[in-house]
BAMI-503865 format. One line per field, with one value per residue (C-alpha): residue in three letters; x, y, z; residue number from 1. Coordinates in pm, 1 decimal, padded with zeros to 6 digits. Last residue first. Layout:
<pts>
rest	ALA  ...
X	X  ...
Y	Y  ...
Z	Z  ...
nr	NUM  ...
</pts>
This chain:
<pts>
rest	MET  GLY  ASN  MET  GLU  GLU  ASP  ASP  MET  GLY  MET  HIS  MET  LYS  GLY  GLU  SER  ASP  THR  HIS  SER  ILE  MET  PHE  LEU  ARG  GLU  GLY  LEU  ILE  ILE  LEU  VAL  ILE  GLY  ILE  LEU  ALA  VAL  ILE  LEU  VAL  PHE  PRO  ASP  ASN  MET  TYR  LYS  LEU  TYR  ILE  PHE  ALA  PHE  LEU  VAL  ALA  SER  ASP  LEU  ILE  ILE  ALA  ILE  ALA  PRO  MET  VAL  ALA  ASN  PHE  LYS  ILE  GLU  LYS  LYS  LEU  TYR  ARG  TYR  LEU  GLY  TRP  HIS  ILE  ALA  ILE  ASP  MET  ILE  LEU  TYR  PHE  ILE  ALA  GLY  ILE  SER  ALA  ILE  ARG  THR  LEU  ASP  PHE  LEU  ILE  THR  LEU  LEU  ILE  ALA  LEU  SER  VAL  THR  PHE  ILE  LEU  ALA  PRO  ASN  LYS  LEU  ASN  ARG  MET  LYS  ASN  LEU  ASN  PRO  VAL  GLN  LYS  MET  ASN  SER  LEU  MET  GLY  LEU  MET  ARG  SER  ALA  SER  TYR  VAL  SER  ALA  ILE  VAL  GLY  SER  VAL  THR  ALA  ILE  ILE  ALA  LEU  VAL  ILE  THR  LEU  LEU  SER  GLY  TRP  GLU  GLY  PHE  VAL  PRO  LYS  ALA  ALA  ALA  ALA  LEU  ALA  TYR  ASP  LYS  ALA  VAL  ILE  ILE  GLU  SER  ILE  SER  LEU  GLY  GLY  ALA  VAL  SER  LEU  ALA  LEU  ILE  PHE  TYR  LEU  ILE  THR  SER  ILE  VAL  ILE  SER  ILE  ILE  ILE  SER  ARG  GLY  VAL  ASN  LYS  HIS  PRO  ASN  GLU  ILE  ASP  GLY  GLY  GLN  ASN  THR  ILE  THR  THR  PHE  GLY  LYS  TYR  ALA  LEU  ILE  SER  LEU  ALA  LEU  ALA  ALA  VAL  PHE  GLY  PHE  GLY  GLY  PRO  LEU  ASN  GLY  SER  ALA  GLU  PRO  THR  TYR  THR  GLY  THR  ILE  ASN  PRO  LEU  GLY  SER  ILE  ILE  LEU  GLY  SER  ILE  ALA  LEU  ILE  ALA  ILE  GLY  VAL  VAL  LYS  VAL  ILE  ALA  THR  PHE  THR  ALA  THR  VAL  GLU  ILE  VAL  LYS  ASN  GLY  LEU  ILE  ASN  VAL  ILE  TYR  ALA  ILE  ALA  ILE  LEU  ALA  VAL  GLY  LEU  TYR  ALA  ALA  TYR  GLY  ALA  TYR  GLU  GLU  PRO  PHE  LEU  ARG  LEU  THR  TYR  ALA  GLY  PHE  THR  GLY  ALA  VAL  LEU  SER  GLU  SER  VAL  VAL  MET  SER  VAL  TYR  MET  LEU  LEU  SER  PHE  THR  GLY  THR  ALA  THR  GLY  PRO  GLY  TYR  SER  LYS  THR  LEU  PHE  LYS  ALA  VAL  GLY  GLY  SER  SER  PRO  TYR  ALA  ASN  SER  PHE  LYS  ILE  TYR  SER  TYR  SER  SER  PHE  GLY  VAL  VAL  VAL  ALA  GLY  ALA  ILE  PHE  ALA  ILE  PRO  PHE  LEU  ASP  GLY  VAL  LEU  GLU  ALA  ILE  GLN  GLY  MET  LEU  VAL  PHE  ILE  GLY  ALA  GLY  ILE  MET  VAL  GLY  THR  GLY  LEU  SER  VAL  SER  GLY  ILE  LEU  SER  LEU  LYS  GLN  LYS  GLN  GLN  LYS  HIS  ASN  LYS  MET
X	-00685.5  -00700.9  -00517.2  -00222.7  -00214.6  -00207.6  00068.1  00299.1  00318.6  00573.8  00874.7  01220.5  01503.4  01839.7  02176.9  02284.1  02236.0  01874.0  01747.7  01469.5  01660.3  01845.1  01518.3  01348.9  01640.5  01646.3  01270.0  01264.2  01560.2  01405.9  01058.7  01200.8  01411.9  01113.1  00888.7  01157.0  01208.3  00834.9  00801.5  01101.0  00979.3  00635.6  00799.4  00977.5  00655.4  00700.8  01051.8  01134.7  00778.5  00822.0  01163.2  01012.4  00733.8  00977.3  01196.6  00897.5  00751.3  01085.8  01148.1  00802.7  00851.4  01200.7  01094.3  00787.5  01003.2  01234.0  00932.2  00811.3  01145.2  01214.2  00931.8  00814.4  00842.3  00862.6  01100.8  01429.0  01397.6  01284.0  01556.6  01641.8  01339.2  01070.6  01225.4  01299.2  00933.5  00803.3  01067.2  00965.1  00607.2  00720.0  00899.5  00598.1  00358.6  00560.5  00595.1  00228.8  00103.5  00315.5  00180.4  -00183.9  -00157.1  00014.7  -00261.8  -00537.8  -00412.3  -00188.1  -00174.9  -00531.1  -00588.6  -00240.6  -00302.9  -00646.6  -00498.2  -00225.1  -00482.4  -00706.7  -00420.9  -00296.6  -00646.1  -00705.7  -00373.2  -00448.9  -00766.4  -00909.5  -00644.3  -00549.0  -00396.9  -00124.6  00083.5  -00111.8  00063.4  00384.3  00642.0  00678.3  00797.8  00713.3  00471.6  00192.9  00274.3  00286.5  -00057.5  -00197.5  -00058.9  -00220.0  -00555.1  -00535.6  -00476.6  -00755.6  -01020.4  -00934.0  -00946.0  -01287.8  -01442.4  -01266.7  -01386.9  -01743.5  -01771.8  -01587.5  -01805.8  -02132.1  -02023.1  -01907.8  -02242.3  -02424.8  -02203.0  -02266.9  -02641.4  -02627.4  -02433.3  -02681.4  -02973.4  -02819.5  -02785.0  -02696.1  -02417.2  -02326.8  -02345.7  -02183.2  -01837.2  -01831.2  -01937.1  -01665.8  -01399.2  -01445.5  -01086.8  -00975.2  -01239.4  -00999.2  -00809.4  -01127.9  -01234.9  -00894.7  -00921.3  -01260.9  -01559.0  -01825.6  -01636.7  -01323.6  -01538.9  -01701.9  -01366.8  -01230.7  -01534.8  -01495.5  -01125.2  -01188.2  -01460.3  -01251.7  -00947.0  -01147.4  -01293.3  -00949.2  -00783.8  -01056.8  -01029.6  -00651.5  -00654.2  -00939.1  -00754.3  -00446.7  -00647.0  -00836.7  -00540.9  -00355.7  -00659.8  -00887.7  -01188.3  -01113.6  -01070.5  -00706.2  -00566.3  -00800.5  -00517.1  -00384.1  -00703.2  -00579.3  -00305.9  -00573.7  -00650.4  -00343.2  -00546.9  -00638.3  -00297.5  -00140.5  -00309.1  -00123.2  00224.5  00126.7  00122.4  00503.4  00520.1  00287.3  00469.0  00804.5  00694.4  00890.8  01128.8  00959.0  00872.8  00517.2  00438.2  00217.7  00120.7  -00051.2  00041.3  -00259.9  -00151.9  -00224.4  -00505.1  -00786.4  -01120.4  -01380.8  -01618.6  -01984.4  -02146.1  -02467.0  -02333.6  -02015.0  -02213.1  -02446.3  -02152.6  -01951.9  -02239.5  -02398.1  -02066.0  -01998.5  -02340.3  -02305.9  -01964.2  -02074.0  -02401.5  -02267.6  -01968.4  -02195.0  -02408.7  -02121.8  -01901.4  -02175.6  -02282.5  -01921.1  -01825.8  -02128.9  -02043.7  -01675.1  -01728.1  -01870.0  -01518.1  -01480.6  -01799.8  -01679.1  -01340.7  -01507.7  -01716.3  -01395.3  -01245.9  -01558.1  -01528.0  -01163.9  -01265.0  -01534.9  -01270.3  -01038.4  -01312.2  -01387.1  -01216.5  -01492.9  -01756.6  -01773.9  -01864.8  -02222.0  -02305.2  -02381.0  -02041.2  -01901.3  -01978.6  -01753.6  -01439.7  -01499.3  -01541.2  -01231.0  -01039.3  -01152.3  -01048.8  -00702.3  -00665.2  -00763.0  -00525.1  -00246.8  -00326.4  -00281.6  00046.5  00157.1  00090.5  00273.4  00570.9  00541.4  00572.3  00875.6  01048.7  00959.1  01069.2  01398.8  01467.3  01426.3  01235.4  01314.2  01371.4  01164.3  00930.8  00880.7  00800.3  00535.7  00376.2  00357.2  00200.9  -00079.3  -00075.5  -00423.8  -00260.6  -00186.8  00186.0  00267.7  -00035.3  -00040.1  00331.0  00294.2  -00012.2  00161.6  00461.8  00242.8  00036.6  00324.6  00318.9  -00054.5  -00007.7  00223.8  -00025.6  -00314.2  -00126.5  -00090.1  -00466.6  -00536.6  -00292.0  -00479.7  -00786.6  -00554.3  -00426.9  -00636.6  -00393.8  -00111.9  -00030.0  -00350.3  -00550.0  -00391.9  -00501.9  -00854.3  -00911.6  -00742.5  -01022.6  -01329.5  -01110.5  -00987.4  -01334.9  -01322.7  -01316.6  -01032.7  -01206.9  -01536.2  -01345.0  -01169.8  -01489.1  -01680.7  -01382.4  -01359.5  -01730.3  -01710.7  -01411.1  -01604.7  -01529.3  -01522.6  -01817.9  -01935.4  -01594.7  -01619.8  -01960.5  -01828.2  -01529.7  -01762.5  -01989.8
Y	00236.3  00382.5  00699.3  00495.6  00290.4  00605.9  00759.6  00458.0  00146.7  -00128.0  00074.6  -00041.5  -00063.4  -00002.9  -00146.2  -00235.0  -00607.9  -00547.3  -00469.5  -00679.4  -00866.9  -00553.2  -00354.9  -00610.6  -00618.2  -00239.7  -00211.9  -00462.4  -00298.7  00049.3  -00065.9  -00268.0  00028.1  00265.5  00029.9  -00032.7  00342.6  00406.6  00133.3  00264.2  00622.4  00529.8  00343.6  00669.2  00804.8  01121.4  01261.7  01086.7  01152.5  01526.5  01519.6  01339.7  01599.7  01891.4  01740.7  01665.5  02014.9  02181.6  01952.0  02019.0  02395.5  02392.6  02163.0  02377.7  02692.6  02533.6  02411.6  02773.7  02953.0  02757.9  02940.5  02699.3  02611.2  02235.3  02028.6  02217.5  02267.1  01906.3  01734.1  01932.2  02148.4  01912.0  01602.8  01794.5  01896.6  01540.4  01391.8  01635.7  01510.2  01147.3  01221.3  01419.5  01133.7  00867.7  01076.3  01181.3  00824.6  00696.2  00969.0  00913.9  00542.3  00620.0  00854.6  00619.7  00316.3  00057.0  -00321.5  -00413.6  -00122.6  -00164.5  -00533.0  -00460.6  -00195.9  -00437.1  -00707.0  -00462.3  -00344.3  -00699.1  -00817.0  -00515.0  -00559.1  -00933.2  -00862.6  -01215.6  -01456.9  -01789.7  -01597.2  -01447.5  -01361.0  -01037.1  -00909.0  -00848.1  -00749.1  -00374.5  -00086.9  -00287.1  -00015.8  -00275.8  -00347.2  00024.6  00058.8  -00225.7  -00062.7  00267.9  00099.6  -00074.2  00263.3  00445.0  00173.7  00115.4  00492.7  00527.6  00247.8  00368.6  00725.7  00624.9  00427.7  00697.4  00981.5  00793.8  00688.7  01042.1  01183.3  00931.6  01029.4  01398.2  01332.1  01156.9  01441.2  01693.0  01485.7  01462.0  01840.9  02088.1  02293.8  02079.4  01758.1  01879.4  01914.7  01551.7  01430.7  01641.2  01523.9  01148.6  01018.0  01332.2  01303.0  01367.4  01620.5  01806.8  01823.1  01964.1  02220.9  02339.4  02246.6  02417.6  02724.6  02527.8  02284.6  02570.0  02739.4  02409.4  02369.9  02722.8  02658.6  02321.9  02464.5  02758.4  02538.7  02273.1  02527.6  02680.6  02339.3  02225.1  02546.0  02514.9  02143.8  02187.7  02470.6  02252.0  01965.7  02214.3  02363.2  02085.7  01861.8  02052.6  01834.9  01568.5  01190.1  01122.4  01381.5  01273.4  01103.5  01447.8  01496.4  01219.2  01455.8  01687.0  01417.8  01538.0  01818.3  01668.7  01501.7  01849.5  01918.3  01616.7  01726.5  02079.5  01952.9  01939.2  02312.6  02388.7  02158.3  02304.5  02664.2  02701.1  02412.7  02082.4  01944.9  02086.7  01920.6  01628.8  01801.2  02083.7  02437.6  02671.6  03035.4  03054.3  03302.4  03189.5  03287.3  03101.6  03273.5  03204.8  02883.1  02905.5  03067.4  02856.0  02536.0  02636.8  02698.8  02387.7  02138.8  02273.5  02249.0  01900.8  01782.1  01938.4  01776.8  01445.4  01408.6  01519.0  01286.1  01002.0  01013.9  01045.2  00783.2  00519.2  00569.6  00558.7  00255.7  00058.9  00146.1  00061.5  -00302.6  -00551.7  -00637.5  -00283.0  -00317.2  -00649.0  -00501.3  -00199.6  -00437.8  -00608.3  -00267.1  -00185.6  -00509.9  -00432.3  -00090.3  -00248.4  -00477.5  -00181.0  00004.9  -00292.1  -00160.8  00093.1  -00178.9  -00119.8  00243.2  00159.0  00180.9  00461.1  00620.2  00289.4  00403.3  00707.9  00517.5  00232.3  00464.0  00651.8  00324.3  00267.5  00622.8  00576.0  00233.6  00369.3  00662.5  00413.2  00247.6  00583.9  00643.5  00297.7  00392.0  00723.6  00547.2  00289.9  00563.8  00706.3  00368.9  00273.2  00609.5  00596.4  00228.5  00252.1  00398.3  00767.7  01010.7  01313.0  01183.0  00860.0  01054.6  01257.6  00945.2  00771.4  01086.5  01094.4  00799.3  00882.9  01136.3  01509.3  01561.3  01933.0  02083.9  01803.3  01842.6  02219.6  02171.7  01904.6  02132.9  02429.4  02210.1  02201.0  02579.7  02567.1  02259.3  02460.6  02750.6  02508.1  02364.7  02716.3  02768.4  02430.4  02509.7  02836.3  02632.2  02427.9  02732.1  02639.9  02362.0  02294.2  01922.2  01769.4  02013.2  01850.0  01503.1  01623.7  01779.2  01486.8  01245.3  01371.6  01549.1  01212.3  01117.1  01323.1  01679.4  01598.5  01319.7  01505.6  01822.4  01641.5  01483.3  01810.0  02003.7  01754.4  01782.8  02162.4  02152.4  01917.3  01546.2  01387.3  01177.7  01454.6  01452.3  01077.7  01129.3  01410.2  01197.4  00911.6  01137.5
Z	-02019.7  -02369.4  -02277.7  -02154.0  -02475.1  -02688.0  -02476.4  -02514.8  -02301.0  -02228.8  -02126.3  -02224.6  -01970.5  -02134.2  -02029.1  -02380.8  -02315.5  -02213.0  -01863.2  -01709.8  -01434.6  -01329.3  -01323.2  -01097.1  -00854.4  -00837.6  -00795.4  -00510.0  -00339.3  -00368.2  -00253.9  00036.9  00149.3  00134.1  00334.5  00596.9  00630.5  00669.7  00934.8  01128.5  01097.9  01233.4  01524.4  01615.1  01772.7  01977.5  01926.2  01598.6  01482.9  01534.0  01365.4  01065.6  01049.1  01068.1  00794.9  00569.4  00612.0  00537.5  00239.5  00094.1  00129.4  -00024.8  -00310.7  -00384.2  -00385.3  -00643.4  -00843.0  -00865.8  -00920.6  -01240.6  -01422.3  -01689.2  -02058.7  -02095.3  -02312.3  -02266.4  -01890.1  -01847.2  -01644.1  -01331.2  -01247.8  -01378.8  -01221.7  -00901.0  -00869.8  -00922.1  -00689.5  -00414.3  -00447.8  -00421.1  -00094.0  00032.2  -00049.9  00129.4  00446.1  00451.4  00399.5  00687.2  00915.9  00814.7  00894.1  01224.1  01337.5  01220.3  01411.4  01248.8  01197.7  01095.8  00857.2  00706.0  00632.0  00483.2  00251.8  00138.4  00058.8  -00128.4  -00349.9  -00419.8  -00514.8  -00739.5  -00918.8  -00954.6  -01157.1  -01170.7  -01045.5  -01209.1  -01498.7  -01280.7  -01588.3  -01620.9  -01308.5  -01504.0  -01241.5  -01171.1  -01392.6  -01703.6  -01827.7  -01820.7  -01455.6  -01375.2  -01537.8  -01329.3  -01014.8  -01116.2  -01181.2  -00842.0  -00674.8  -00858.9  -00809.3  -00443.8  -00390.6  -00552.0  -00344.9  -00028.2  -00075.2  -00156.8  00167.7  00363.2  00239.0  00294.4  00645.2  00726.6  00612.9  00832.2  01126.2  01059.4  01042.8  01379.8  01541.2  01406.7  01530.3  01876.9  01907.1  01631.4  01791.7  02094.3  01884.4  01560.8  01716.7  01833.5  01488.3  01327.4  01571.3  01511.3  01532.7  01722.0  01995.7  02285.1  02070.2  01976.8  02342.1  02444.9  02165.9  02289.9  02078.0  01864.0  01744.3  01657.0  01457.2  01262.4  01200.5  01064.9  00837.8  00702.7  00634.2  00472.2  00244.8  00124.1  00066.4  -00118.0  -00361.7  -00430.3  -00476.8  -00718.1  -00924.0  -00961.2  -01051.3  -01300.4  -01471.9  -01509.8  -01657.7  -01877.7  -02064.8  -02250.0  -02193.0  -02434.6  -02342.9  -02082.9  -02096.2  -02183.8  -01945.5  -01664.3  -01472.1  -01371.2  -01169.3  -00937.8  -00815.2  -00671.5  -00412.2  -00223.5  -00063.3  00275.0  00282.5  00272.6  00608.6  00749.1  00637.3  00743.1  01101.9  01094.8  01020.4  01312.9  01552.8  01458.9  01523.7  01845.1  01908.3  02002.7  02348.9  02342.7  02010.6  02121.8  02450.5  02266.4  02370.7  02350.5  02306.7  01933.4  02000.6  01771.0  01927.8  01727.3  01484.0  01548.0  01676.0  01473.2  01155.3  01162.5  01202.1  00918.0  00684.6  00769.4  00790.0  00470.5  00285.3  00426.0  00307.3  -00039.2  -00088.9  00065.1  -00123.7  -00462.2  -00438.4  -00319.4  -00632.5  -00881.1  -00715.4  -00694.6  -01058.0  -01180.6  -00969.5  -01089.6  -01449.4  -01404.0  -01317.0  -01067.0  -00946.2  -00815.3  -00610.0  -00463.5  -00370.0  -00210.6  00002.2  00121.8  00200.7  00404.3  00602.9  00679.4  00813.1  01028.3  01172.4  01237.9  01428.1  01656.1  01970.0  02042.0  02092.1  02468.4  02394.6  02292.1  01918.5  01669.9  01737.3  01606.5  01251.6  01294.8  01400.7  01154.5  00856.6  00966.9  00960.3  00601.6  00510.3  00657.8  00493.2  00155.3  00207.4  00282.5  -00050.5  -00223.2  -00035.5  -00153.3  -00516.3  -00484.9  -00327.1  -00606.4  -00867.9  -00686.5  -00685.1  -01042.5  -01181.8  -00990.8  -01068.2  -01443.0  -01733.7  -01787.0  -01500.1  -01597.2  -01868.6  -01673.2  -01356.5  -01540.3  -01692.9  -01354.5  -01206.4  -01462.4  -01701.4  -01828.2  -02053.3  -02086.0  -02146.9  -02175.6  -02002.0  -01747.0  -01669.0  -01626.5  -01406.2  -01198.3  -01145.7  -01043.0  -00807.8  -00560.9  -00517.7  -00443.2  -00223.2  00002.6  00011.1  00075.1  00372.6  00513.1  00477.9  00640.5  00921.2  00986.8  01090.5  01320.0  01509.8  01814.8  01907.2  01663.1  01693.8  01833.2  01619.2  01313.2  01423.7  01501.7  01159.0  00985.2  01085.0  00897.7  00641.5  00516.5  00393.8  00084.0  -00032.6  -00271.1  -00464.4  -00505.6  -00590.8  -00872.8  -01002.9  -00998.5  -01139.0  -01427.8  -01499.4  -01497.0  -01732.7  -01961.4  -01965.3  -02311.3  -02429.4  -02660.8  -02830.1  -02895.8  -03058.0  -03276.7  -03378.3  -03475.3  -03670.8
nr	449  448  447  446  445  444  443  442  441  440  439  438  437  436  435  434  433  432  431  430  429  428  427  426  425  424  423  422  421  420  419  418  417  416  415  414  413  412  411  410  409  408  407  406  405  404  403  402  401  400  399  398  397  396  395  394  393  392  391  390  389  388  387  386  385  384  383  382  381  380  379  378  377  376  375  374  373  372  371  370  369  368  367  366  365  364  363  362  361  360  359  358  357  356  355  354  353  352  351  350  349  348  347  346  345  344  343  342  341  340  339  338  337  336  335  334  333  332  331  330  329  328  327  326  325  324  323  322  321  320  319  318  317  316  315  314  313  312  311  310  309  308  307  306  305  304  303  302  301  300  299  298  297  296  295  294  293  292  291  290  289  288  287  286  285  284  283  282  281  280  279  278  277  276  275  274  273  272  271  270  269  268  267  266  265  264  263  262  261  260  259  258  257  256  255  254  253  252  251  250  249  248  247  246  245  244  243  242  241  240  239  238  237  236  235  234  233  232  231  230  229  228  227  226  225  224  223  222  221  220  219  218  217  216  215  214  213  212  211  210  209  208  207  206  205  204  203  202  201  200  199  198  197  196  195  194  193  192  191  190  189  188  187  186  185  184  183  182  181  180  179  178  177  176  175  174  173  172  171  170  169  168  167  166  165  164  163  162  161  160  159  158  157  156  155  154  153  152  151  150  149  148  147  146  145  144  143  142  141  140  139  138  137  136  135  134  133  132  131  130  129  128  127  126  125  124  123  122  121  120  119  118  117  116  115  114  113  112  111  110  109  108  107  106  105  104  103  102  101  100  99  98  97  96  95  94  93  92  91  90  89  88  87  86  85  84  83  82  81  80  79  78  77  76  75  74  73  72  71  70  69  68  67  66  65  64  63  62  61  60  59  58  57  56  55  54  53  52  51  50  49  48  47  46  45  44  43  42  41  40  39  38  37  36  35  34  33  32  31  30  29  28  27  26  25  24  23  22  21  20  19  18  17  16  15  14  13  12  11  10  9  8  7  6  5  4  3  2  1
</pts>
């Protein structure tokens, strides 16, 4: 009876796809659309297809890992299997963690940008403060417990996915197919070699899909995890790709590229106005608010849970020793997100997140390709292609930022150096006399978190 009850509580494939799609089709799309158009002009709908191709190759490694080692450890578990306990696993895991916190900050800033469309223009400078307020609310919701988070996430996921689908399809029907010529030369990438701007923009379009990595954390909660986690990843990416492409075509049909670039922080609301009128713009803003609120709540939960898991795995200092704080992983996560929201604008936040994520993604593919040929059966060509594609996108994006906004590279480099040094010092202080670093959790403990 007990086993039957536990089995009934497991996520079905449909349930997993619903959750995965809800995470992927999130608030980031409300701001990334304009940022990508700023780099590639009227080719930005194609950039989402190209980004999906890159993510498709990337997903192969995650699917193989998930099929072989399904657990709630997700990315942290995969890195541990590849590199073992130590500086490399800790560094790459923290890069993933920081990219998740950056996503919180991006979504919180998006909330501020769209919410302020309801107020006079003189309040435009308060977007960051609204973002901080949302992060504080997300902290309170997370403190209240998993049940509140689950109910909130389920309701808002349905609303935002259905709402975005209706917005995309109806907008495309009304405005018609846009004229994509590729002749528009955006100022942001006009000083780059031919094609560089497009390849660099893929770093941002990939961000719109990176939510698929959270599906890997369902390994301990899904029926037939050795197959269904991978299936869920594939189906979620396909659904998101179709919806993103239709939405991008709808936006391109409603606004000129110059108008999209001017309104890049709230492009969807701006595109809805000429197509649907004031009511359409208002509904888009409301939809963005719902999506961003749910996105921040879910992201705070996921990121703080990952940090707590890394602490229990002894890859970062033991947060449980901070007995005077309730849920120190949550407090640290929220504090970092607030700091990023205050210090950086949306473009820079997205850029830092893209750089960190791509580095971690390359580490996942290399770990599979180099260290697990005997443990996992896979086609070596797939992770090799994923590494090449990720590296090309990362190089082009870094070059773009070097030409246009080197401050982003300085911040990213400082962050990476601090993470490596911090991990190295921590590992040295927690290594036994034989030079081994022992993990603190096994598969059963991970699945119980």
